[in-house]
C-alpha positions as CSV (number, residue, x, y, z in Angstrom):
1,M,128.0,59.1,119.9
2,S,131.7,59.7,120.2
3,R,133.4,63.1,120.6
4,Q,134.8,62.7,117.1
5,E,131.3,62.2,115.6
6,A,130.0,65.2,117.6
7,A,132.9,67.3,116.3
8,A,132.1,66.3,112.7
9,Q,128.5,67.2,113.2
10,Y,129.5,70.6,114.6
11,A,131.9,71.2,111.7
12,A,129.1,70.5,109.2
13,A,126.7,72.8,111.0
14,L,129.4,75.5,111.2
15,K,130.0,75.3,107.5
16,Q,126.3,75.6,106.8
17,G,126.0,78.5,109.3
18,R,128.8,80.5,107.7
19,K,127.4,79.9,104.3
20,T,124.0,81.2,105.4
21,Y,125.7,84.2,107.0
22,H,127.6,85.1,103.8
23,D,124.5,84.5,101.6
24,C,122.5,86.9,103.8
25,V,125.1,89.5,103.6
26,L,125.4,89.3,99.8
27,R,121.6,89.6,99.4
28,G,121.3,92.5,101.9
29,R,119.5,90.4,104.5
30,Y,120.0,90.4,108.3
31,P,122.5,87.5,108.9
32,Y,121.6,86.6,112.5
33,P,118.4,85.3,114.1
34,Q,115.7,88.0,114.5
35,V,115.2,89.5,118.0
36,L,111.6,89.8,119.2
37,D,112.3,92.7,121.6
38,E,113.6,94.7,118.6
39,I,110.6,93.8,116.4
40,I,107.6,94.6,118.6
41,S,106.7,97.3,121.2
42,E,104.2,97.3,124.0
43,T,101.7,99.2,121.8
44,M,101.7,96.3,119.3
45,V,100.7,93.7,121.8
46,A,97.1,93.2,123.2
47,G,98.1,90.6,125.7
48,Q,99.9,87.3,126.5
49,V,98.6,83.8,126.7
50,D,100.5,80.8,128.2
51,L,100.0,77.8,126.0
52,G,101.9,75.3,128.0
53,V,104.1,72.7,126.2
54,V,103.6,72.8,122.4
55,E,105.2,70.8,119.6
56,I,106.8,73.7,117.8
57,P,107.5,73.3,114.0
58,I,111.3,73.9,114.0
59,D,111.1,75.8,110.7
60,Q,108.9,78.4,112.4
61,I,111.6,79.3,114.9
62,K,112.8,82.6,113.6
63,G,114.9,84.2,116.3
64,T,115.5,84.9,120.0
65,K,113.5,86.8,122.6
66,S,116.4,89.1,123.5
67,A,119.7,90.0,121.9
68,G,121.9,87.8,124.1
69,R,124.3,85.7,122.0
70,R,122.5,86.1,118.7
71,T,125.8,86.6,116.9
72,A,126.7,83.0,117.8
73,F,124.2,81.9,115.3
74,A,123.4,82.5,111.6
75,A,119.9,83.4,110.6
76,D,119.1,79.6,110.3
77,F,120.4,78.9,113.9
78,M,123.5,77.2,112.6
79,P,126.6,78.0,114.7
80,L,129.2,80.7,113.8
81,L,131.8,80.2,116.5
82,D,134.9,78.0,116.2
83,V,134.8,74.4,117.2
84,D,137.3,74.9,120.1
85,S,135.2,77.7,121.7
86,E,133.2,77.2,124.9
87,F,130.1,77.5,122.8
88,G,131.3,74.8,120.5
89,A,132.0,72.4,123.4
90,K,128.5,72.9,124.9
91,W,126.9,72.4,121.5
92,M,128.7,69.1,121.0
93,E,127.7,68.0,124.5
94,L,124.1,68.5,123.5
95,C,124.8,66.7,120.2
96,T,126.0,63.7,122.2
97,A,122.9,63.8,124.4
98,H,120.6,64.0,121.4
99,L,121.8,60.7,120.1
100,G,122.2,59.1,123.5
101,D,119.7,56.9,125.4
102,E,117.7,59.8,126.8
103,G,118.0,62.5,124.0
104,I,117.3,66.2,124.5
105,R,114.1,66.0,126.6
106,E,114.0,69.4,128.3
107,P,111.5,71.7,126.5
108,I,112.8,75.1,125.3
109,R,111.1,78.3,126.4
110,C,110.0,80.7,123.8
111,Y,107.6,83.4,122.8
112,E,105.3,83.3,119.7
113,Y,104.2,86.3,117.7
114,L,102.2,86.0,114.5
115,G,103.1,82.3,114.2
116,R,106.8,82.8,114.5
117,F,108.8,81.6,117.6
118,Y,111.5,83.4,119.4
119,V,113.7,81.4,121.8
120,Q,114.2,82.6,125.4
121,E,116.0,79.5,126.7
122,G,117.4,76.7,124.6
123,N,119.0,78.3,121.5
124,K,121.7,75.6,121.3
125,R,119.1,72.9,121.6
126,V,117.3,74.4,118.6
127,S,120.6,74.6,116.7
128,V,121.5,71.0,117.4
129,L,118.1,69.6,116.5
130,K,117.9,71.8,113.3
131,S,121.3,70.4,112.2
132,Y,119.8,66.9,112.3
133,G,116.6,68.0,110.4
134,A,114.3,67.5,113.4
135,P,110.8,68.7,112.3
136,V,109.5,69.7,115.7
137,I,110.8,70.6,119.1
138,P,108.8,70.7,122.4
139,G,108.7,74.1,124.1
140,Y,106.9,76.1,126.7
141,V,105.2,78.8,124.6
142,T,103.9,82.3,125.6
143,R,101.8,83.7,122.8
144,M,102.0,87.5,122.2
145,V,98.6,88.5,120.9
146,P,98.9,91.4,118.4
147,V,96.6,94.3,118.5
148,W,93.8,93.9,116.0
149,S,94.0,95.8,112.8
150,E,92.8,95.6,109.2
151,D,96.2,94.3,108.1
152,P,95.7,91.0,106.2
153,E,98.4,89.3,108.2
154,I,96.8,90.3,111.5
155,Q,93.4,89.2,110.2
156,A,94.8,85.8,109.2
157,Y,96.4,85.4,112.5
158,Y,93.2,86.1,114.4
159,D,91.6,83.4,112.2
160,F,94.5,81.1,113.2
161,M,93.8,81.8,116.9
162,D,90.2,80.7,116.4
163,S,91.3,77.5,114.7
164,Y,94.1,76.5,117.0
165,P,91.9,75.1,119.8
166,L,90.4,72.8,117.1
167,T,93.7,71.5,115.7
168,R,96.4,72.1,118.3
169,L,98.8,72.4,115.4
170,Y,101.0,75.4,114.6
171,R,101.6,73.9,111.2
172,V,98.1,74.8,110.0
173,R,98.9,78.5,109.3
174,F,97.4,80.4,106.3
175,S,98.2,83.8,105.0
176,R,94.5,84.6,104.3
177,S,91.6,84.7,106.7
178,G,88.8,82.2,106.0
179,S,91.2,79.5,104.7
180,F,90.9,77.2,107.8
181,Q,87.2,76.8,107.2
182,K,87.9,75.7,103.6
183,L,90.5,73.2,104.9
184,Q,87.9,71.7,107.3
185,K,85.6,71.2,104.3
186,A,88.4,69.7,102.1
187,L,89.1,67.2,104.9
188,G,85.4,66.3,105.2
189,Y,84.9,67.9,108.6
190,E,82.3,70.3,109.9
191,V,83.6,73.9,110.4
192,D,83.8,73.5,114.2
193,H,85.1,70.0,114.2
194,V,87.8,69.3,116.9
195,W,90.6,67.1,115.6
196,T,91.3,63.9,117.4
197,D,94.9,62.7,118.1
198,D,94.7,60.3,115.1
199,E,93.4,63.0,112.8
200,R,96.2,65.3,114.0
201,R,98.9,62.7,113.3
202,R,97.3,61.8,110.0
203,F,97.3,65.5,108.8
204,T,100.8,66.1,110.1
205,A,102.1,63.1,108.2
206,G,100.4,64.3,105.0
207,Y,101.5,67.9,105.5
208,T,105.2,66.8,106.0
209,Y,105.0,64.6,102.9
210,F,103.6,67.5,100.8
211,Q,106.0,70.0,102.2
212,E,109.2,68.5,100.7
213,P,108.2,68.5,97.0
214,F,106.5,71.8,97.4
215,R,109.8,73.4,98.6
216,K,111.8,71.6,96.0
217,L,109.7,73.2,93.3
218,G,110.4,76.6,94.7
219,G,107.7,77.0,97.3
220,G,110.1,78.5,99.8
221,E,110.6,81.5,97.6
222,L,106.8,82.3,97.4
223,N,105.2,84.6,99.9
224,I,102.8,82.0,101.1
225,T,102.7,79.2,103.6
226,T,102.8,75.5,102.9
227,A,99.3,75.2,104.2
228,D,98.2,77.8,101.6
229,A,99.7,75.7,98.8
230,M,98.3,72.5,100.2
231,L,94.8,73.9,100.3
232,V,95.1,74.8,96.6
233,W,96.1,71.2,95.9
234,L,93.2,69.9,98.0
235,K,90.8,71.9,95.7
236,V,91.7,69.5,92.9
237,Y,92.8,66.3,94.7
238,E,91.6,64.3,97.8
239,F,93.5,64.2,101.0
240,D,93.3,60.4,101.0
241,Q,95.3,60.4,97.7
242,L,98.2,62.3,99.3
243,M,99.9,59.5,101.2
244,S,99.2,56.9,98.5
245,L,100.9,58.8,95.8
246,P,104.6,57.9,95.1
247,A,106.9,60.9,95.6
248,G,107.3,61.5,91.9
249,E,103.6,61.4,91.3
250,L,103.0,63.8,94.1
251,S,105.5,66.2,92.6
252,K,103.7,66.0,89.3
253,S,100.4,66.7,90.9
254,I,101.8,69.8,92.6
255,K,103.2,70.9,89.3
256,A,99.8,70.5,87.7
257,V,98.4,73.2,90.1
258,W,101.6,75.2,90.3
259,A,100.2,78.2,88.4
260,D,97.3,78.4,90.8
261,I,99.7,78.2,93.8
262,Q,101.8,81.0,92.3
263,A,98.6,83.0,91.6
264,L,98.1,83.3,95.4
265,T,100.9,85.8,95.4
266,E,99.5,88.0,92.6
267,P,96.2,90.0,92.3
268,I,93.7,88.9,89.7
269,E,94.5,90.6,86.5
270,V,91.3,92.3,85.0
271,K,91.5,92.6,81.3
272,A,89.1,95.3,80.3
273,D,89.4,95.1,76.5
274,A,89.0,92.4,73.9
275,P,92.3,91.7,72.1
276,E,93.1,93.7,68.9
277,P,93.8,91.7,65.8
278,R,97.6,91.5,65.4
279,D,100.5,89.8,63.7
280,S,101.2,86.8,66.0
281,G,104.8,86.6,64.9
282,L,106.7,83.6,63.6
283,L,106.0,81.4,66.7
284,G,102.4,82.4,66.8
285,R,102.0,81.5,63.1
286,L,103.7,78.2,63.6
287,F,101.6,77.1,66.6
288,K,98.2,78.8,66.1
289,P,95.5,76.4,65.1
290,A,93.9,76.6,61.7
291,R,90.6,75.4,63.1
292,L,89.3,75.3,66.7
293,N,87.1,72.9,68.5
294,A,85.2,74.5,71.4
295,A,83.0,72.8,73.9
296,F,80.2,74.6,75.8
297,V,79.2,73.1,79.2
298,S,76.2,74.3,81.2
299,D,74.5,72.9,84.3
300,Q,71.2,74.3,82.9
301,L,69.2,73.7,79.7
302,P,68.5,76.5,77.3
303,E,64.8,75.7,77.2
304,H,64.6,76.1,81.0
305,S,67.0,78.9,81.6
306,D,67.3,82.4,80.1
307,W,71.0,82.4,81.1
308,A,71.8,79.1,79.3
309,R,69.7,80.2,76.3
310,A,71.7,83.5,76.0
311,H,75.0,81.6,76.0
312,D,73.7,79.0,73.5
313,L,72.7,81.9,71.2
314,G,76.2,83.2,71.7
315,R,77.6,79.8,70.6
316,Q,75.4,79.9,67.5
317,Y,76.6,83.4,66.7
318,L,80.2,82.2,67.0
319,E,79.5,79.4,64.5
320,A,77.8,81.8,62.1
321,V,80.6,84.4,62.2
322,L,83.6,82.0,62.0
323,G,82.0,79.3,59.9
324,E,84.3,76.3,59.2
325,R,87.1,77.8,61.3
326,V,85.3,76.6,64.5
327,T,83.5,73.5,65.5
328,T,81.4,73.4,68.7
329,Q,80.2,70.7,71.1
330,V,77.5,71.1,73.7
331,F,77.0,69.5,77.1
332,Y,74.0,71.0,78.7
333,G,72.1,70.1,81.9
334,V,75.1,68.4,83.5
335,R,75.4,68.6,87.3
336,P,78.4,70.4,88.8
337,G,81.0,68.0,90.1
338,G,81.7,64.5,88.7
339,E,79.1,64.7,85.9
340,A,80.5,68.0,84.7
341,E,84.1,66.6,84.9
342,R,83.1,63.6,82.8
343,A,81.5,65.9,80.2
344,M,84.7,67.9,79.9
345,E,86.7,64.7,79.6
346,T,84.4,63.6,76.8
347,A,84.7,66.9,75.1
348,I,88.5,66.7,75.2
349,E,88.4,63.1,73.9
350,N,86.3,64.5,71.0
351,G,89.0,67.0,70.2
352,A,88.0,70.1,72.3
353,Q,90.8,72.7,72.5
354,M,88.7,75.2,74.4
355,I,86.0,74.7,77.0
356,F,83.5,77.3,78.0
357,A,81.8,76.5,81.2
358,V,78.9,79.1,81.3
359,T,78.0,79.1,85.0
360,P,80.1,79.7,88.2
361,P,79.1,76.4,89.9
362,L,81.1,74.6,87.3
363,I,84.4,76.1,88.5
364,G,85.3,73.0,90.5
365,A,85.0,70.8,87.4
366,C,87.0,73.4,85.4
367,R,89.8,73.4,87.9
368,K,90.2,69.6,88.1
369,T,90.0,69.3,84.3
370,A,92.6,72.1,83.8
371,A,95.0,70.3,86.2
372,Q,94.8,67.1,84.1
373,H,94.9,68.9,80.7
374,P,97.2,71.9,80.7
375,D,97.1,72.1,76.9
376,V,93.4,72.8,76.8
377,R,92.2,76.3,77.4
378,I,89.4,76.3,80.0
379,L,87.3,79.4,80.8
380,N,84.5,79.8,83.3
381,C,81.8,82.5,83.0
382,S,82.3,84.2,86.4
383,V,84.4,86.9,87.9
384,S,87.2,87.2,90.5
385,M,88.2,83.5,90.6
386,P,91.8,83.2,92.0
387,Y,93.1,80.5,89.5
388,A,95.7,80.9,86.8
389,G,94.7,77.6,85.2
390,V,91.1,78.6,84.6
391,Q,90.4,82.0,83.2
392,T,87.1,83.8,83.7
393,Y,85.0,86.1,81.5
394,Y,82.1,88.4,82.2
395,G,80.5,91.6,81.0
396,R,80.7,95.1,82.4
397,I,76.9,95.5,82.5
398,Y,77.2,98.5,84.8
399,E,78.0,100.6,81.7
400,G,74.5,99.9,80.3
401,K,73.1,100.6,83.8
402,F,74.6,104.0,83.7
403,I,72.8,104.9,80.5
404,A,69.5,103.4,81.8
405,G,69.9,105.5,84.9
406,A,70.4,108.6,82.8
407,I,67.2,107.8,80.9
408,A,65.3,107.2,84.2
409,G,66.5,110.5,85.7
410,A,65.4,112.4,82.5
411,L,61.9,110.8,82.6
412,S,61.3,111.0,86.3
413,R,58.9,113.6,87.5
414,D,59.2,113.3,91.3
415,G,62.8,112.1,91.4
416,R,61.9,108.7,93.0
417,I,63.1,105.7,91.0
418,G,62.9,102.0,92.0
419,Y,65.7,99.5,91.4
420,V,65.4,95.7,91.7
421,A,68.9,94.2,92.1
422,S,69.5,90.4,91.6
423,S,72.0,89.2,94.2
424,P,74.9,90.7,96.1
425,I,77.5,89.3,93.8
426,F,80.6,91.0,92.3
427,G,79.6,93.7,89.9
428,V,76.0,94.2,91.1
429,P,76.8,97.0,93.5
430,A,78.7,98.7,90.7
431,G,75.6,98.3,88.5
432,I,73.4,99.9,91.3
433,N,75.9,102.8,91.7
434,A,76.3,103.3,88.0
435,F,72.5,103.5,87.6
436,A,72.4,106.1,90.4
437,R,75.2,108.2,88.9
438,G,73.5,108.1,85.5
439,A,70.2,109.2,87.1
440,Q,72.0,112.0,89.0
441,L,73.5,113.2,85.7
442,T,70.0,114.1,84.4
443,N,68.2,114.7,87.8
444,P,70.6,115.8,90.6
445,N,68.0,115.3,93.3
446,V,67.0,111.8,92.4
447,R,66.5,109.1,95.0
448,I,66.9,105.4,94.2
449,L,64.7,103.0,96.2
450,L,66.6,99.7,96.2
451,R,65.0,96.2,96.6
452,W,66.4,92.7,95.9
453,S,64.8,89.9,93.9
454,C,66.9,87.4,96.0
455,A,65.0,88.2,99.2
456,E,61.4,87.6,100.2
457,G,58.5,89.3,98.4
458,N,57.8,90.7,94.9
459,P,59.9,93.8,94.6
460,M,58.4,95.1,91.4
461,V,54.9,95.0,92.7
462,T,56.0,96.4,96.1
463,L,57.7,99.4,94.5
464,A,54.7,100.0,92.1
465,R,52.4,100.0,95.1
466,Q,54.6,102.7,96.7
467,G,53.7,104.9,93.8
468,L,56.9,104.6,91.8
469,S,56.3,104.9,88.1
470,L,59.9,104.1,87.0
471,I,61.5,100.9,88.1
472,A,64.7,99.3,86.9
473,N,64.1,95.5,86.7
474,R,66.5,92.6,85.8
475,D,68.4,93.1,82.5
476,I,67.0,91.6,79.3
477,P,68.8,88.2,78.7
478,T,68.6,88.4,74.9
479,P,67.4,91.3,72.7
480,D,64.6,89.2,71.3
481,R,62.7,89.1,74.6
482,I,61.4,92.7,74.3
483,Q,57.8,91.7,75.1
484,E,58.6,91.1,78.8
485,P,59.2,93.8,81.5
486,W,63.0,93.8,81.4
487,G,65.4,96.6,82.4
488,L,64.0,100.1,83.0
489,C,60.2,99.9,83.1
490,R,57.3,102.3,83.4
491,A,54.6,101.0,85.8
492,E,51.1,101.7,84.4
493,G,47.8,100.4,85.9
494,G,49.4,97.2,87.3
495,S,51.4,96.4,84.2
496,F,55.0,97.2,83.2
497,R,56.3,98.6,79.9
498,S,60.0,98.3,79.1
499,L,61.8,101.5,78.1
500,A,65.5,100.5,78.0
501,S,67.6,97.5,79.1
502,P,71.2,96.6,79.2
503,Y,72.1,93.2,77.8
504,W,75.0,90.8,77.3
505,H,76.1,89.9,73.8
506,W,77.8,86.6,74.5
507,G,78.3,85.9,70.8
508,N,80.8,88.8,70.6
509,V,82.6,87.5,73.7
510,Y,83.0,84.0,72.3
511,T,83.9,85.3,68.8
512,N,86.6,87.6,70.3
513,L,88.1,84.8,72.5
514,V,88.2,82.2,69.7
515,R,89.5,84.7,67.2
516,G,92.3,85.6,69.7
517,V,93.4,82.0,69.8
518,L,93.1,81.5,66.0
519,S,95.2,84.5,65.4
520,G,98.0,83.2,67.7
521,G,97.1,85.4,70.6
522,L,95.6,84.7,74.1
523,D,98.7,82.6,74.8
524,V,97.7,80.1,72.1
525,L,95.9,77.5,74.3
526,A,98.5,77.9,77.1
527,P,96.8,79.8,80.0
528,R,99.4,78.9,82.6
529,G,100.9,82.2,83.8
530,P,101.6,83.1,87.4
531,Q,98.5,85.3,87.6
532,A,94.8,84.7,87.5
533,V,93.1,86.5,84.6
534,N,89.5,87.8,84.4
535,Y,88.3,89.1,81.0
536,W,85.8,91.8,82.0
537,W,84.7,93.4,78.8
538,G,82.3,96.2,78.2
539,M,80.7,98.2,75.4
540,N,84.0,99.0,73.6
541,S,84.4,95.2,73.1
542,R,80.7,94.8,72.1
543,A,80.3,92.4,75.1
544,V,77.4,94.4,76.5
545,D,75.0,97.0,75.0
546,I,71.7,98.6,75.7
547,L,68.4,98.1,73.9
548,L,66.2,101.2,73.7
549,G,62.4,101.0,73.6
550,E,60.4,102.5,70.8
551,D,58.5,104.8,73.1
552,L,61.4,106.8,74.3
553,P,61.2,110.6,73.5
554,D,63.6,111.7,70.8
555,G,65.6,113.9,73.1
556,V,66.1,111.1,75.6
557,R,67.0,108.7,72.9
558,Q,69.6,111.1,71.5
559,L,71.0,111.5,75.0
560,A,71.3,107.7,75.4
561,E,73.1,107.4,72.1
562,I,75.6,110.2,73.1
563,L,76.3,108.4,76.3
564,R,76.7,105.1,74.5
565,R,79.2,106.5,72.1
566,G,81.1,108.2,74.8
567,I,81.4,105.0,76.9
568,M,82.5,103.1,73.8
569,D,85.3,105.6,72.9
570,G,86.3,106.1,76.6
571,S,85.4,109.8,76.8
572,I,82.6,109.0,79.3
573,Q,83.2,106.8,82.3
574,P,80.6,106.1,85.1
575,F,83.5,105.8,87.7
576,P,86.3,108.0,86.2
577,Q,88.6,107.8,89.2
578,A,88.3,104.1,90.0
579,A,90.4,101.2,88.8
580,M,88.6,98.2,87.2
581,E,89.5,96.0,90.3
582,E,87.8,98.6,92.6
583,I,84.7,98.7,90.4
584,L,84.4,94.9,90.3
585,H,84.8,94.5,94.1
586,M,82.6,97.5,95.0
587,D,80.6,96.8,98.1
588,Q,79.3,100.2,99.2
589,L,76.3,102.1,97.8
590,D,76.1,105.7,96.7
591,S,74.4,108.2,99.1
592,C,71.4,108.7,96.9
593,V,70.5,104.9,97.1
594,E,67.9,104.1,99.8
595,G,68.6,100.5,100.8
596,R,71.4,98.2,101.6
597,I,73.1,95.0,100.6
598,P,71.3,92.1,102.2
599,A,73.0,89.7,104.6
600,Y,73.5,86.1,103.6
601,Q,70.8,85.0,106.1
602,E,68.3,87.2,104.4
603,L,68.7,85.6,101.0
604,L,66.3,83.0,99.5
605,P,67.7,79.5,99.5
606,M,67.9,79.5,95.7
607,A,70.1,82.6,95.7
608,R,72.6,81.4,98.3
609,S,74.7,79.1,96.1
610,I,75.7,81.8,93.7
611,V,76.5,84.2,96.5
612,R,78.8,81.6,98.0
613,L,80.7,81.5,94.8
614,Q,80.5,85.2,93.6
615,G,79.2,87.1,96.6
616,V,80.8,90.4,97.6
617,Y,81.2,88.9,101.1
618,R,81.9,85.3,100.1
619,E,85.1,85.0,102.2
620,D,83.0,85.5,105.3
621,I,80.5,82.7,104.5
622,P,81.5,79.3,106.0
623,P,81.8,76.7,103.2
624,E,79.4,73.8,102.9
625,K,80.2,70.3,101.7
626,E,78.2,70.6,98.5
627,D,80.0,73.7,97.2
628,P,83.3,74.0,95.4
629,I,86.2,75.2,97.6
630,L,87.3,78.6,96.4
């Protein structure tokens, strides 16, 4: 390279540096490279680890170890000093060496803290290589280990430190703990798989190819890493597809899941009330459908599953209420994965504008179908799924549990009441605690003996043998199943008699959702906002209710009705100080509850799949190949 060419390169870098400097000043940002010594103190560091020579992603170099000549560089390490300065001369010498026969071979020396690198020796080498768009630079790295805390960034970094020995890549950085395990699954590896050199090169090539269109679409403005976005993409597409897609098609595929990528930066929005009928406005009246075709997809058959039967009765109720304004299709007994995806594709070919997938295991098929058909509204019956493209719906059954608890407390003679919980999934601890609070309302000294149907044994029989006469069993699936021991039961001579039970009314849920679309609301078949949405409706939306047995004393029945009306009008709340998000993600039990949430290893095999998808500790469970990646 000639001196003239080196000068031209410096001039271009200088122009970029000064632009970056002025942009930072205008936006109120620090215009120079960050200084590690000014960012951290000794109390923030648990120790240091020498990593040797590492291939450092150049876009993760954020500053310098000490102040030094930081004002010679803009925040992006482009130069700020004139071309005829001593600094400029040395920069151009390095520029000439970079394009010479030997190149810049001496590794830089730097410190790394929370995945960001701070240069101790080699600032100008970084500047030169950045000006040429080099993706990596070799460097001797000393890792500064942060002191452990509950801060999400610290937790994610500790997760990264565990994964680094497996990948030896600093590019594989996530902003949320547990993500690396999901990446291993998405790539077809076991959780503890150590990457080979070929696998490392293959992933790096795919990552680099993905990064460019991701950033062009605005990914650099999101508070997430490229690896975060790539994992979202891999939940819909296969890694083997990545390098085979032309650049334009790859960009389209990223756009298809862009709402879900954006949703990573936003909390899940919990909508607590069904939409009120309203004037949809001119645009709503122009685009709202006159009729709606809705498909119902289940991995279970109504004749074999109370859950599937309850949802099918909800579908029939929807047809009865809306008549000719709605047409339904059914695809029952389809396996999650490819079979469910094909069923949804068939439904869309047959005109489906909405798809209700009535069990959580279908979430993977929902996500893939939503990416391919952004004009179809797809909903999954589950809670707390972090996707903007697939909305979820469920019922606040804890409201009915509160009333059942009040009934139990009023009827209890010794203050000991049994409670059989289903599985440790979102909403179940809230149901336990709501029942306990209801019982304490009518019996302040009550004790709730908690057992789980997802663990070994027969909890109803066990509690009855312990002398408990009142036991809260599983909720009644549909109001016509009153002959079985559902809900709050009285144990008598080895048999159980139902006294009261909360239940879901899926017909009201489906009618409200479809009516919302027909009226021009609920985004009119366009659920592509930047935030994941969970419809979590309760008694005020008629999504849940409580069935009272005929044998209840009149005074207890009147109390139950008062509580029911109070919950419906909002004057009575089981958790008056808690936000909906807190209630949904509750994972602690009230002090009057004798028992605990079982660990994953204690669950029966048949209960583990739903806990993987909806469990209160799902982020701590390593993913398995047969499960969708959440």
